[in-house]
TORKOL-4160 file (C-alpha; in steps of 0.2 Angstrom, whole numbers, padded with zeros to 4 digits, m for minus):
455
<pt num="1" X="m0037" Y="m0115" Z="0191"/>
<pt num="2" X="m0021" Y="m0107" Z="0184"/>
<pt num="3" X="m0019" Y="m0102" Z="0166"/>
<pt num="4" X="m0002" Y="m0107" Z="0160"/>
<pt num="5" X="0009" Y="m0098" Z="0147"/>
<pt num="6" X="0022" Y="m0110" Z="0140"/>
<pt num="7" X="0036" Y="m0106" Z="0128"/>
<pt num="8" X="0033" Y="m0119" Z="0114"/>
<pt num="9" X="0051" Y="m0118" Z="0108"/>
<pt num="10" X="0058" Y="m0124" Z="0124"/>
<pt num="11" X="0043" Y="m0131" Z="0134"/>
<pt num="12" X="0048" Y="m0120" Z="0148"/>
<pt num="13" X="0033" Y="m0112" Z="0158"/>
<pt num="14" X="0034" Y="m0093" Z="0157"/>
<pt num="15" X="0020" Y="m0088" Z="0169"/>
<pt num="16" X="0005" Y="m0095" Z="0178"/>
<pt num="17" X="m0011" Y="m0083" Z="0180"/>
<pt num="18" X="m0024" Y="m0085" Z="0193"/>
<pt num="19" X="m0041" Y="m0087" Z="0185"/>
<pt num="20" X="m0054" Y="m0074" Z="0190"/>
<pt num="21" X="m0067" Y="m0078" Z="0203"/>
<pt num="22" X="m0086" Y="m0077" Z="0199"/>
<pt num="23" X="m0086" Y="m0061" Z="0209"/>
<pt num="24" X="m0072" Y="m0053" Z="0200"/>
<pt num="25" X="m0080" Y="m0058" Z="0183"/>
<pt num="26" X="m0097" Y="m0051" Z="0188"/>
<pt num="27" X="m0088" Y="m0035" Z="0193"/>
<pt num="28" X="m0079" Y="m0034" Z="0177"/>
<pt num="29" X="m0095" Y="m0035" Z="0167"/>
<pt num="30" X="m0103" Y="m0022" Z="0178"/>
<pt num="31" X="m0088" Y="m0010" Z="0175"/>
<pt num="32" X="m0089" Y="m0013" Z="0157"/>
<pt num="33" X="m0107" Y="m0008" Z="0156"/>
<pt num="34" X="m0104" Y="0007" Z="0167"/>
<pt num="35" X="m0090" Y="0012" Z="0155"/>
<pt num="36" X="m0102" Y="0009" Z="0140"/>
<pt num="37" X="m0115" Y="0020" Z="0147"/>
<pt num="38" X="m0104" Y="0035" Z="0146"/>
<pt num="39" X="m0094" Y="0030" Z="0130"/>
<pt num="40" X="m0110" Y="0028" Z="0120"/>
<pt num="41" X="m0113" Y="0046" Z="0121"/>
<pt num="42" X="m0095" Y="0051" Z="0118"/>
<pt num="43" X="m0090" Y="0063" Z="0104"/>
<pt num="44" X="m0083" Y="0055" Z="0088"/>
<pt num="45" X="m0067" Y="0066" Z="0091"/>
<pt num="46" X="m0064" Y="0057" Z="0108"/>
<pt num="47" X="m0066" Y="0040" Z="0100"/>
<pt num="48" X="m0054" Y="0045" Z="0086"/>
<pt num="49" X="m0041" Y="0051" Z="0098"/>
<pt num="50" X="m0042" Y="0036" Z="0109"/>
<pt num="51" X="m0038" Y="0024" Z="0094"/>
<pt num="52" X="m0025" Y="0036" Z="0087"/>
<pt num="53" X="m0016" Y="0035" Z="0104"/>
<pt num="54" X="m0018" Y="0016" Z="0105"/>
<pt num="55" X="m0010" Y="0015" Z="0087"/>
<pt num="56" X="0004" Y="0026" Z="0094"/>
<pt num="57" X="0007" Y="0015" Z="0109"/>
<pt num="58" X="0007" Y="m0001" Z="0098"/>
<pt num="59" X="0021" Y="0006" Z="0087"/>
<pt num="60" X="0031" Y="0013" Z="0102"/>
<pt num="61" X="0032" Y="m0005" Z="0110"/>
<pt num="62" X="0032" Y="m0015" Z="0094"/>
<pt num="63" X="0048" Y="m0024" Z="0099"/>
<pt num="64" X="0041" Y="m0029" Z="0116"/>
<pt num="65" X="0025" Y="m0036" Z="0109"/>
<pt num="66" X="0033" Y="m0045" Z="0095"/>
<pt num="67" X="0045" Y="m0053" Z="0108"/>
<pt num="68" X="0030" Y="m0058" Z="0119"/>
<pt num="69" X="0021" Y="m0067" Z="0105"/>
<pt num="70" X="0037" Y="m0076" Z="0100"/>
<pt num="71" X="0039" Y="m0082" Z="0118"/>
<pt num="72" X="0021" Y="m0087" Z="0121"/>
<pt num="73" X="0016" Y="m0095" Z="0105"/>
<pt num="74" X="0031" Y="m0096" Z="0094"/>
<pt num="75" X="0028" Y="m0082" Z="0081"/>
<pt num="76" X="0044" Y="m0077" Z="0072"/>
<pt num="77" X="0050" Y="m0060" Z="0077"/>
<pt num="78" X="0047" Y="m0054" Z="0059"/>
<pt num="79" X="0029" Y="m0059" Z="0059"/>
<pt num="80" X="0026" Y="m0052" Z="0076"/>
<pt num="81" X="0033" Y="m0035" Z="0070"/>
<pt num="82" X="0021" Y="m0035" Z="0055"/>
<pt num="83" X="0007" Y="m0040" Z="0066"/>
<pt num="84" X="0009" Y="m0026" Z="0078"/>
<pt num="85" X="0010" Y="m0013" Z="0063"/>
<pt num="86" X="m0006" Y="m0021" Z="0056"/>
<pt num="87" X="m0015" Y="m0018" Z="0073"/>
<pt num="88" X="m0009" Y="0000" Z="0073"/>
<pt num="89" X="m0016" Y="0002" Z="0055"/>
<pt num="90" X="m0033" Y="m0005" Z="0059"/>
<pt num="91" X="m0034" Y="0008" Z="0073"/>
<pt num="92" X="m0029" Y="0022" Z="0062"/>
<pt num="93" X="m0041" Y="0016" Z="0049"/>
<pt num="94" X="m0056" Y="0016" Z="0060"/>
<pt num="95" X="m0051" Y="0032" Z="0068"/>
<pt num="96" X="m0051" Y="0041" Z="0051"/>
<pt num="97" X="m0066" Y="0033" Z="0044"/>
<pt num="98" X="m0077" Y="0026" Z="0058"/>
<pt num="99" X="m0088" Y="0042" Z="0060"/>
<pt num="100" X="m0092" Y="0043" Z="0042"/>
<pt num="101" X="m0096" Y="0024" Z="0041"/>
<pt num="102" X="m0109" Y="0027" Z="0055"/>
<pt num="103" X="m0116" Y="0043" Z="0049"/>
<pt num="104" X="m0135" Y="0043" Z="0048"/>
<pt num="105" X="m0142" Y="0038" Z="0031"/>
<pt num="106" X="m0157" Y="0048" Z="0024"/>
<pt num="107" X="m0169" Y="0037" Z="0015"/>
<pt num="108" X="m0183" Y="0045" Z="0005"/>
<pt num="109" X="m0200" Y="0037" Z="0009"/>
<pt num="110" X="m0218" Y="0042" Z="0011"/>
<pt num="111" X="m0214" Y="0050" Z="0028"/>
<pt num="112" X="m0210" Y="0068" Z="0031"/>
<pt num="113" X="m0193" Y="0062" Z="0037"/>
<pt num="114" X="m0185" Y="0045" Z="0037"/>
<pt num="115" X="m0168" Y="0039" Z="0041"/>
<pt num="116" X="m0157" Y="0026" Z="0048"/>
<pt num="117" X="m0145" Y="0028" Z="0063"/>
<pt num="118" X="m0132" Y="0016" Z="0070"/>
<pt num="119" X="m0131" Y="0014" Z="0089"/>
<pt num="120" X="m0119" Y="0004" Z="0099"/>
<pt num="121" X="m0126" Y="m0012" Z="0107"/>
<pt num="122" X="m0117" Y="m0012" Z="0123"/>
<pt num="123" X="m0104" Y="m0024" Z="0131"/>
<pt num="124" X="m0097" Y="m0036" Z="0119"/>
<pt num="125" X="m0087" Y="m0052" Z="0122"/>
<pt num="126" X="m0072" Y="m0056" Z="0111"/>
<pt num="127" X="m0067" Y="m0075" Z="0112"/>
<pt num="128" X="m0050" Y="m0075" Z="0103"/>
<pt num="129" X="m0037" Y="m0088" Z="0097"/>
<pt num="130" X="m0018" Y="m0089" Z="0100"/>
<pt num="131" X="m0012" Y="m0089" Z="0082"/>
<pt num="132" X="m0013" Y="m0070" Z="0080"/>
<pt num="133" X="m0014" Y="m0064" Z="0098"/>
<pt num="134" X="m0014" Y="m0046" Z="0094"/>
<pt num="135" X="m0022" Y="m0044" Z="0077"/>
<pt num="136" X="m0037" Y="m0055" Z="0080"/>
<pt num="137" X="m0041" Y="m0044" Z="0095"/>
<pt num="138" X="m0038" Y="m0027" Z="0087"/>
<pt num="139" X="m0048" Y="m0031" Z="0071"/>
<pt num="140" X="m0063" Y="m0033" Z="0082"/>
<pt num="141" X="m0060" Y="m0020" Z="0096"/>
<pt num="142" X="m0055" Y="m0006" Z="0085"/>
<pt num="143" X="m0072" Y="m0005" Z="0075"/>
<pt num="144" X="m0082" Y="m0011" Z="0091"/>
<pt num="145" X="m0075" Y="0003" Z="0102"/>
<pt num="146" X="m0076" Y="0016" Z="0088"/>
<pt num="147" X="m0095" Y="0012" Z="0086"/>
<pt num="148" X="m0097" Y="0015" Z="0105"/>
<pt num="149" X="m0097" Y="m0002" Z="0112"/>
<pt num="150" X="m0087" Y="m0009" Z="0127"/>
<pt num="151" X="m0076" Y="m0024" Z="0125"/>
<pt num="152" X="m0072" Y="m0039" Z="0136"/>
<pt num="153" X="m0058" Y="m0050" Z="0130"/>
<pt num="154" X="m0058" Y="m0069" Z="0134"/>
<pt num="155" X="m0041" Y="m0074" Z="0125"/>
<pt num="156" X="m0034" Y="m0091" Z="0123"/>
<pt num="157" X="m0026" Y="m0097" Z="0139"/>
<pt num="158" X="m0009" Y="m0100" Z="0132"/>
<pt num="159" X="m0007" Y="m0081" Z="0127"/>
<pt num="160" X="m0013" Y="m0073" Z="0143"/>
<pt num="161" X="0002" Y="m0062" Z="0144"/>
<pt num="162" X="m0003" Y="m0055" Z="0127"/>
<pt num="163" X="m0021" Y="m0053" Z="0133"/>
<pt num="164" X="m0014" Y="m0043" Z="0148"/>
<pt num="165" X="m0003" Y="m0033" Z="0137"/>
<pt num="166" X="m0017" Y="m0027" Z="0126"/>
<pt num="167" X="m0027" Y="m0021" Z="0141"/>
<pt num="168" X="m0012" Y="m0011" Z="0146"/>
<pt num="169" X="m0011" Y="m0003" Z="0129"/>
<pt num="170" X="m0028" Y="0004" Z="0131"/>
<pt num="171" X="m0025" Y="0009" Z="0148"/>
<pt num="172" X="m0009" Y="0018" Z="0144"/>
<pt num="173" X="m0019" Y="0027" Z="0130"/>
<pt num="174" X="m0031" Y="0034" Z="0142"/>
<pt num="175" X="m0046" Y="0022" Z="0139"/>
<pt num="176" X="m0060" Y="0025" Z="0152"/>
<pt num="177" X="m0060" Y="0012" Z="0166"/>
<pt num="178" X="m0068" Y="m0004" Z="0161"/>
<pt num="179" X="m0070" Y="0000" Z="0143"/>
<pt num="180" X="m0058" Y="m0013" Z="0137"/>
<pt num="181" X="m0054" Y="m0027" Z="0149"/>
<pt num="182" X="m0045" Y="m0044" Z="0149"/>
<pt num="183" X="m0054" Y="m0058" Z="0157"/>
<pt num="184" X="m0043" Y="m0072" Z="0164"/>
<pt num="185" X="m0055" Y="m0086" Z="0163"/>
<pt num="186" X="m0056" Y="m0103" Z="0155"/>
<pt num="187" X="m0067" Y="m0108" Z="0140"/>
<pt num="188" X="m0079" Y="m0117" Z="0152"/>
<pt num="189" X="m0084" Y="m0099" Z="0159"/>
<pt num="190" X="m0089" Y="m0092" Z="0142"/>
<pt num="191" X="m0107" Y="m0097" Z="0145"/>
<pt num="192" X="m0107" Y="m0088" Z="0162"/>
<pt num="193" X="m0102" Y="m0072" Z="0153"/>
<pt num="194" X="m0115" Y="m0074" Z="0139"/>
<pt num="195" X="m0129" Y="m0077" Z="0152"/>
<pt num="196" X="m0126" Y="m0060" Z="0160"/>
<pt num="197" X="m0140" Y="m0048" Z="0153"/>
<pt num="198" X="m0127" Y="m0034" Z="0152"/>
<pt num="199" X="m0117" Y="m0043" Z="0138"/>
<pt num="200" X="m0125" Y="m0040" Z="0121"/>
<pt num="201" X="m0115" Y="m0050" Z="0109"/>
<pt num="202" X="m0100" Y="m0061" Z="0105"/>
<pt num="203" X="m0087" Y="m0062" Z="0092"/>
<pt num="204" X="m0077" Y="m0078" Z="0091"/>
<pt num="205" X="m0062" Y="m0082" Z="0080"/>
<pt num="206" X="m0057" Y="m0100" Z="0081"/>
<pt num="207" X="m0061" Y="m0118" Z="0076"/>
<pt num="208" X="m0077" Y="m0123" Z="0068"/>
<pt num="209" X="m0080" Y="m0134" Z="0084"/>
<pt num="210" X="m0077" Y="m0120" Z="0096"/>
<pt num="211" X="m0088" Y="m0108" Z="0085"/>
<pt num="212" X="m0103" Y="m0121" Z="0085"/>
<pt num="213" X="m0101" Y="m0122" Z="0104"/>
<pt num="214" X="m0102" Y="m0104" Z="0107"/>
<pt num="215" X="m0115" Y="m0101" Z="0094"/>
<pt num="216" X="m0126" Y="m0113" Z="0104"/>
<pt num="217" X="m0123" Y="m0103" Z="0120"/>
<pt num="218" X="m0127" Y="m0087" Z="0112"/>
<pt num="219" X="m0142" Y="m0093" Z="0103"/>
<pt num="220" X="m0150" Y="m0098" Z="0119"/>
<pt num="221" X="m0148" Y="m0080" Z="0125"/>
<pt num="222" X="m0152" Y="m0072" Z="0109"/>
<pt num="223" X="m0136" Y="m0063" Z="0108"/>
<pt num="224" X="m0128" Y="m0055" Z="0092"/>
<pt num="225" X="m0114" Y="m0065" Z="0085"/>
<pt num="226" X="m0100" Y="m0065" Z="0072"/>
<pt num="227" X="m0089" Y="m0080" Z="0069"/>
<pt num="228" X="m0073" Y="m0082" Z="0059"/>
<pt num="229" X="m0069" Y="m0100" Z="0059"/>
<pt num="230" X="m0057" Y="m0113" Z="0051"/>
<pt num="231" X="m0052" Y="m0114" Z="0033"/>
<pt num="232" X="m0045" Y="m0126" Z="0020"/>
<pt num="233" X="m0041" Y="m0113" Z="0007"/>
<pt num="234" X="m0038" Y="m0120" Z="m0011"/>
<pt num="235" X="m0025" Y="m0112" Z="m0023"/>
<pt num="236" X="m0029" Y="m0117" Z="m0041"/>
<pt num="237" X="m0014" Y="m0118" Z="m0052"/>
<pt num="238" X="m0020" Y="m0118" Z="m0070"/>
<pt num="239" X="m0010" Y="m0124" Z="m0085"/>
<pt num="240" X="m0006" Y="m0106" Z="m0090"/>
<pt num="241" X="m0001" Y="m0100" Z="m0073"/>
<pt num="242" X="0014" Y="m0089" Z="m0071"/>
<pt num="243" X="0023" Y="m0102" Z="m0061"/>
<pt num="244" X="0036" Y="m0092" Z="m0052"/>
<pt num="245" X="0023" Y="m0080" Z="m0046"/>
<pt num="246" X="0011" Y="m0094" Z="m0041"/>
<pt num="247" X="0024" Y="m0104" Z="m0031"/>
<pt num="248" X="0030" Y="m0088" Z="m0022"/>
<pt num="249" X="0013" Y="m0084" Z="m0017"/>
<pt num="250" X="0009" Y="m0102" Z="m0012"/>
<pt num="251" X="0025" Y="m0103" Z="m0001"/>
<pt num="252" X="0022" Y="m0086" Z="0007"/>
<pt num="253" X="0004" Y="m0091" Z="0011"/>
<pt num="254" X="0007" Y="m0108" Z="0017"/>
<pt num="255" X="0020" Y="m0102" Z="0029"/>
<pt num="256" X="0010" Y="m0088" Z="0037"/>
<pt num="257" X="0013" Y="m0089" Z="0055"/>
<pt num="258" X="0022" Y="m0105" Z="0053"/>
<pt num="259" X="0007" Y="m0112" Z="0044"/>
<pt num="260" X="m0005" Y="m0108" Z="0059"/>
<pt num="261" X="m0017" Y="m0097" Z="0049"/>
<pt num="262" X="m0035" Y="m0100" Z="0044"/>
<pt num="263" X="m0032" Y="m0091" Z="0028"/>
<pt num="264" X="m0016" Y="m0100" Z="0024"/>
<pt num="265" X="m0015" Y="m0109" Z="0007"/>
<pt num="266" X="m0018" Y="m0127" Z="0012"/>
<pt num="267" X="m0024" Y="m0137" Z="m0004"/>
<pt num="268" X="m0013" Y="m0134" Z="m0020"/>
<pt num="269" X="m0024" Y="m0140" Z="m0034"/>
<pt num="270" X="m0013" Y="m0141" Z="m0050"/>
<pt num="271" X="m0018" Y="m0146" Z="m0067"/>
<pt num="272" X="m0008" Y="m0161" Z="m0074"/>
<pt num="273" X="0002" Y="m0152" Z="m0087"/>
<pt num="274" X="0011" Y="m0141" Z="m0075"/>
<pt num="275" X="0012" Y="m0153" Z="m0060"/>
<pt num="276" X="0030" Y="m0158" Z="m0061"/>
<pt num="277" X="0036" Y="m0140" Z="m0064"/>
<pt num="278" X="0025" Y="m0134" Z="m0050"/>
<pt num="279" X="0031" Y="m0147" Z="m0037"/>
<pt num="280" X="0049" Y="m0145" Z="m0041"/>
<pt num="281" X="0049" Y="m0126" Z="m0039"/>
<pt num="282" X="0038" Y="m0128" Z="m0023"/>
<pt num="283" X="0050" Y="m0140" Z="m0015"/>
<pt num="284" X="0065" Y="m0129" Z="m0020"/>
<pt num="285" X="0058" Y="m0113" Z="m0013"/>
<pt num="286" X="0051" Y="m0122" Z="0003"/>
<pt num="287" X="0069" Y="m0129" Z="0005"/>
<pt num="288" X="0076" Y="m0111" Z="0007"/>
<pt num="289" X="0066" Y="m0107" Z="0022"/>
<pt num="290" X="0074" Y="m0108" Z="0039"/>
<pt num="291" X="0066" Y="m0116" Z="0055"/>
<pt num="292" X="0072" Y="m0112" Z="0072"/>
<pt num="293" X="0071" Y="m0100" Z="0087"/>
<pt num="294" X="0057" Y="m0087" Z="0083"/>
<pt num="295" X="0068" Y="m0073" Z="0091"/>
<pt num="296" X="0081" Y="m0076" Z="0078"/>
<pt num="297" X="0077" Y="m0063" Z="0064"/>
<pt num="298" X="0084" Y="m0074" Z="0051"/>
<pt num="299" X="0071" Y="m0088" Z="0055"/>
<pt num="300" X="0054" Y="m0089" Z="0045"/>
<pt num="301" X="0047" Y="m0104" Z="0054"/>
<pt num="302" X="0045" Y="m0105" Z="0072"/>
<pt num="303" X="0038" Y="m0119" Z="0083"/>
<pt num="304" X="0019" Y="m0123" Z="0083"/>
<pt num="305" X="0010" Y="m0116" Z="0097"/>
<pt num="306" X="0009" Y="m0132" Z="0107"/>
<pt num="307" X="0015" Y="m0150" Z="0106"/>
<pt num="308" X="m0002" Y="m0157" Z="0106"/>
<pt num="309" X="m0006" Y="m0147" Z="0090"/>
<pt num="310" X="0011" Y="m0153" Z="0082"/>
<pt num="311" X="0006" Y="m0171" Z="0086"/>
<pt num="312" X="m0011" Y="m0169" Z="0078"/>
<pt num="313" X="m0004" Y="m0162" Z="0063"/>
<pt num="314" X="0008" Y="m0176" Z="0062"/>
<pt num="315" X="m0006" Y="m0188" Z="0063"/>
<pt num="316" X="m0014" Y="m0180" Z="0048"/>
<pt num="317" X="0002" Y="m0182" Z="0038"/>
<pt num="318" X="0005" Y="m0200" Z="0043"/>
<pt num="319" X="m0013" Y="m0206" Z="0040"/>
<pt num="320" X="m0013" Y="m0198" Z="0023"/>
<pt num="321" X="0004" Y="m0207" Z="0018"/>
<pt num="322" X="m0004" Y="m0223" Z="0024"/>
<pt num="323" X="m0018" Y="m0220" Z="0012"/>
<pt num="324" X="m0007" Y="m0217" Z="m0003"/>
<pt num="325" X="0000" Y="m0199" Z="m0002"/>
<pt num="326" X="0018" Y="m0197" Z="m0007"/>
<pt num="327" X="0030" Y="m0186" Z="0004"/>
<pt num="328" X="0041" Y="m0175" Z="m0006"/>
<pt num="329" X="0049" Y="m0167" Z="0009"/>
<pt num="330" X="0047" Y="m0166" Z="0028"/>
<pt num="331" X="0035" Y="m0177" Z="0037"/>
<pt num="332" X="0046" Y="m0181" Z="0052"/>
<pt num="333" X="0045" Y="m0174" Z="0070"/>
<pt num="334" X="0062" Y="m0167" Z="0074"/>
<pt num="335" X="0072" Y="m0175" Z="0088"/>
<pt num="336" X="0074" Y="m0159" Z="0098"/>
<pt num="337" X="0065" Y="m0149" Z="0111"/>
<pt num="338" X="0050" Y="m0139" Z="0107"/>
<pt num="339" X="0034" Y="m0140" Z="0096"/>
<pt num="340" X="0043" Y="m0139" Z="0080"/>
<pt num="341" X="0037" Y="m0147" Z="0064"/>
<pt num="342" X="0046" Y="m0146" Z="0047"/>
<pt num="343" X="0039" Y="m0140" Z="0031"/>
<pt num="344" X="0030" Y="m0155" Z="0023"/>
<pt num="345" X="0025" Y="m0157" Z="0005"/>
<pt num="346" X="0013" Y="m0171" Z="0001"/>
<pt num="347" X="0007" Y="m0176" Z="m0016"/>
<pt num="348" X="m0005" Y="m0188" Z="m0024"/>
<pt num="349" X="m0018" Y="m0182" Z="m0012"/>
<pt num="350" X="m0036" Y="m0189" Z="m0014"/>
<pt num="351" X="m0053" Y="m0187" Z="m0006"/>
<pt num="352" X="m0054" Y="m0196" Z="0011"/>
<pt num="353" X="m0036" Y="m0192" Z="0016"/>
<pt num="354" X="m0035" Y="m0181" Z="0032"/>
<pt num="355" X="m0025" Y="m0167" Z="0022"/>
<pt num="356" X="m0039" Y="m0167" Z="0009"/>
<pt num="357" X="m0054" Y="m0167" Z="0021"/>
<pt num="358" X="m0048" Y="m0158" Z="0036"/>
<pt num="359" X="m0040" Y="m0141" Z="0040"/>
<pt num="360" X="m0021" Y="m0143" Z="0043"/>
<pt num="361" X="m0014" Y="m0130" Z="0055"/>
<pt num="362" X="0005" Y="m0130" Z="0052"/>
<pt num="363" X="0017" Y="m0130" Z="0037"/>
<pt num="364" X="0010" Y="m0145" Z="0027"/>
<pt num="365" X="0006" Y="m0142" Z="0009"/>
<pt num="366" X="m0006" Y="m0155" Z="0000"/>
<pt num="367" X="m0004" Y="m0156" Z="m0019"/>
<pt num="368" X="m0020" Y="m0162" Z="m0028"/>
<pt num="369" X="m0018" Y="m0166" Z="m0046"/>
<pt num="370" X="m0033" Y="m0163" Z="m0058"/>
<pt num="371" X="m0036" Y="m0164" Z="m0076"/>
<pt num="372" X="m0042" Y="m0147" Z="m0081"/>
<pt num="373" X="m0051" Y="m0131" Z="m0075"/>
<pt num="374" X="m0068" Y="m0139" Z="m0072"/>
<pt num="375" X="m0061" Y="m0152" Z="m0061"/>
<pt num="376" X="m0050" Y="m0139" Z="m0051"/>
<pt num="377" X="m0065" Y="m0129" Z="m0047"/>
<pt num="378" X="m0075" Y="m0144" Z="m0042"/>
<pt num="379" X="m0061" Y="m0150" Z="m0030"/>
<pt num="380" X="m0059" Y="m0132" Z="m0023"/>
<pt num="381" X="m0077" Y="m0132" Z="m0018"/>
<pt num="382" X="m0077" Y="m0149" Z="m0012"/>
<pt num="383" X="m0074" Y="m0144" Z="0007"/>
<pt num="384" X="m0085" Y="m0139" Z="0021"/>
<pt num="385" X="m0075" Y="m0123" Z="0023"/>
<pt num="386" X="m0076" Y="m0107" Z="0013"/>
<pt num="387" X="m0065" Y="m0094" Z="0020"/>
<pt num="388" X="m0052" Y="m0090" Z="0006"/>
<pt num="389" X="m0047" Y="m0096" Z="m0011"/>
<pt num="390" X="m0035" Y="m0091" Z="m0025"/>
<pt num="391" X="m0033" Y="m0095" Z="m0044"/>
<pt num="392" X="m0017" Y="m0093" Z="m0054"/>
<pt num="393" X="m0018" Y="m0090" Z="m0073"/>
<pt num="394" X="m0010" Y="m0078" Z="m0086"/>
<pt num="395" X="m0028" Y="m0074" Z="m0092"/>
<pt num="396" X="m0034" Y="m0061" Z="m0080"/>
<pt num="397" X="m0051" Y="m0061" Z="m0087"/>
<pt num="398" X="m0052" Y="m0080" Z="m0084"/>
<pt num="399" X="m0045" Y="m0079" Z="m0067"/>
<pt num="400" X="m0058" Y="m0065" Z="m0062"/>
<pt num="401" X="m0072" Y="m0076" Z="m0069"/>
<pt num="402" X="m0067" Y="m0091" Z="m0059"/>
<pt num="403" X="m0065" Y="m0080" Z="m0043"/>
<pt num="404" X="m0081" Y="m0071" Z="m0045"/>
<pt num="405" X="m0093" Y="m0085" Z="m0052"/>
<pt num="406" X="m0086" Y="m0101" Z="m0047"/>
<pt num="407" X="m0076" Y="m0102" Z="m0031"/>
<pt num="408" X="m0086" Y="m0103" Z="m0015"/>
<pt num="409" X="m0077" Y="m0093" Z="m0002"/>
<pt num="410" X="m0078" Y="m0076" Z="0007"/>
<pt num="411" X="m0062" Y="m0069" Z="m0001"/>
<pt num="412" X="m0056" Y="m0075" Z="m0018"/>
<pt num="413" X="m0040" Y="m0069" Z="m0026"/>
<pt num="414" X="m0032" Y="m0069" Z="m0043"/>
<pt num="415" X="m0013" Y="m0072" Z="m0044"/>
<pt num="416" X="m0009" Y="m0068" Z="m0026"/>
<pt num="417" X="m0012" Y="m0075" Z="m0009"/>
<pt num="418" X="m0027" Y="m0072" Z="0002"/>
<pt num="419" X="m0025" Y="m0059" Z="0016"/>
<pt num="420" X="m0036" Y="m0047" Z="0026"/>
<pt num="421" X="m0036" Y="m0029" Z="0024"/>
<pt num="422" X="m0045" Y="m0016" Z="0035"/>
<pt num="423" X="m0053" Y="m0008" Z="0019"/>
<pt num="424" X="m0061" Y="m0024" Z="0014"/>
<pt num="425" X="m0074" Y="m0036" Z="0022"/>
<pt num="426" X="m0067" Y="m0052" Z="0029"/>
<pt num="427" X="m0076" Y="m0068" Z="0034"/>
<pt num="428" X="m0081" Y="m0085" Z="0027"/>
<pt num="429" X="m0096" Y="m0095" Z="0022"/>
<pt num="430" X="m0101" Y="m0113" Z="0026"/>
<pt num="431" X="m0091" Y="m0120" Z="0041"/>
<pt num="432" X="m0079" Y="m0105" Z="0040"/>
<pt num="433" X="m0091" Y="m0093" Z="0049"/>
<pt num="434" X="m0105" Y="m0081" Z="0050"/>
<pt num="435" X="m0104" Y="m0062" Z="0048"/>
<pt num="436" X="m0090" Y="m0050" Z="0042"/>
<pt num="437" X="m0076" Y="m0041" Z="0050"/>
<pt num="438" X="m0067" Y="m0025" Z="0044"/>
<pt num="439" X="m0072" Y="m0012" Z="0032"/>
<pt num="440" X="m0089" Y="m0003" Z="0034"/>
<pt num="441" X="m0097" Y="m0020" Z="0035"/>
<pt num="442" X="m0088" Y="m0025" Z="0050"/>
<pt num="443" X="m0091" Y="m0009" Z="0060"/>
<pt num="444" X="m0110" Y="m0012" Z="0057"/>
<pt num="445" X="m0111" Y="m0029" Z="0064"/>
<pt num="446" X="m0112" Y="m0024" Z="0082"/>
<pt num="447" X="m0124" Y="m0009" Z="0081"/>
<pt num="448" X="m0142" Y="m0007" Z="0082"/>
<pt num="449" X="m0147" Y="m0002" Z="0064"/>
<pt num="450" X="m0162" Y="0009" Z="0069"/>
<pt num="451" X="m0175" Y="0016" Z="0058"/>
<pt num="452" X="m0182" Y="0033" Z="0062"/>
<pt num="453" X="m0199" Y="0037" Z="0053"/>
<pt num="454" X="m0208" Y="0054" Z="0056"/>
<pt num="455" X="m0225" Y="0059" Z="0048"/>
């Protein structure tokens, strides 16, 4: 079976990759285990140096990698450059702080001596999506490798070129043979990898459906897991919100990666007194954004990654309109090649409509009008997801109270949009995932937290 990389802006096939055979897959896993056996005993200085070299390599070839993402999944060249820099940042961050995060912790007890150490687990499988082809990989791989593990990457089939490029980054940086490998395999082969006793854990970023499937496979094998899944992030616009600031944040967030982001703003929950002003400003600012060739530096919105994804998004829009939503802009598939979809703003959204109940993966904004703060909070939490949320208000104490005590999500922001940061834990609750990535919480997900007790 071939894995096909196709340009979503033109529909042209970029390259076809032969899928690894069962024998090649078994060899890759064994090579990873052999690399781990040595790497787990490596000095902190060696691990730090490798990540520093990887960061340097990413920055040196930033333009090449940004262009590759634009060609394979339609990311704008500007977004691609920012993504590569963030990958380099997370490598630098764990290179500088990883050793301290995993230093032994002395715990006074009745023992003569008692403490906790953090040991790597072994070979880890990373099942990663196409929307952030480099970042999703590096935010897992950097802490995983710094902790002493080995990594096998099963990337989305449509970004196989990115997968191969990431392996090449590590190879060029002097990574030990087998320590980081790209597996060219279909999703149907994931269970085969997890059944191998040399594989100790799996991290998946993707849809809730994919997460549940892999969770079932991993559960049967009792393998450690971390999942970052879908989201339907609510942004609450209260009656005292600084509207210009709120609209700017909402537009920026909704258009992250052409709207193809788990943590993009998706449901705009607006109290009635500011509804008209918010909608007017929102449409005006959206209207200033340019859609087109992702290799054009003046473009903010490229195509969606695949035509089937574009068609499913359009289905959500059409069904919502049929159920009573009003379209303020967009809503029509362009009569041109590629998987493009225009910025679309829907209002009068109610429960039961697809854009209320489902995750929308593309540049579609759903405006939900509520009476007051209490109803805004209820609607925000009325979702199976719990990845991110934001609230906009001129009263900072009010915003902090709502973010801290009321909103049900892994990351809650006040007067700004949700984003990930290597210094802070990232992840969700409910159907948005299990476990955390980034910060010291993330590096400790795939280690044996071992107690040493001496009497």
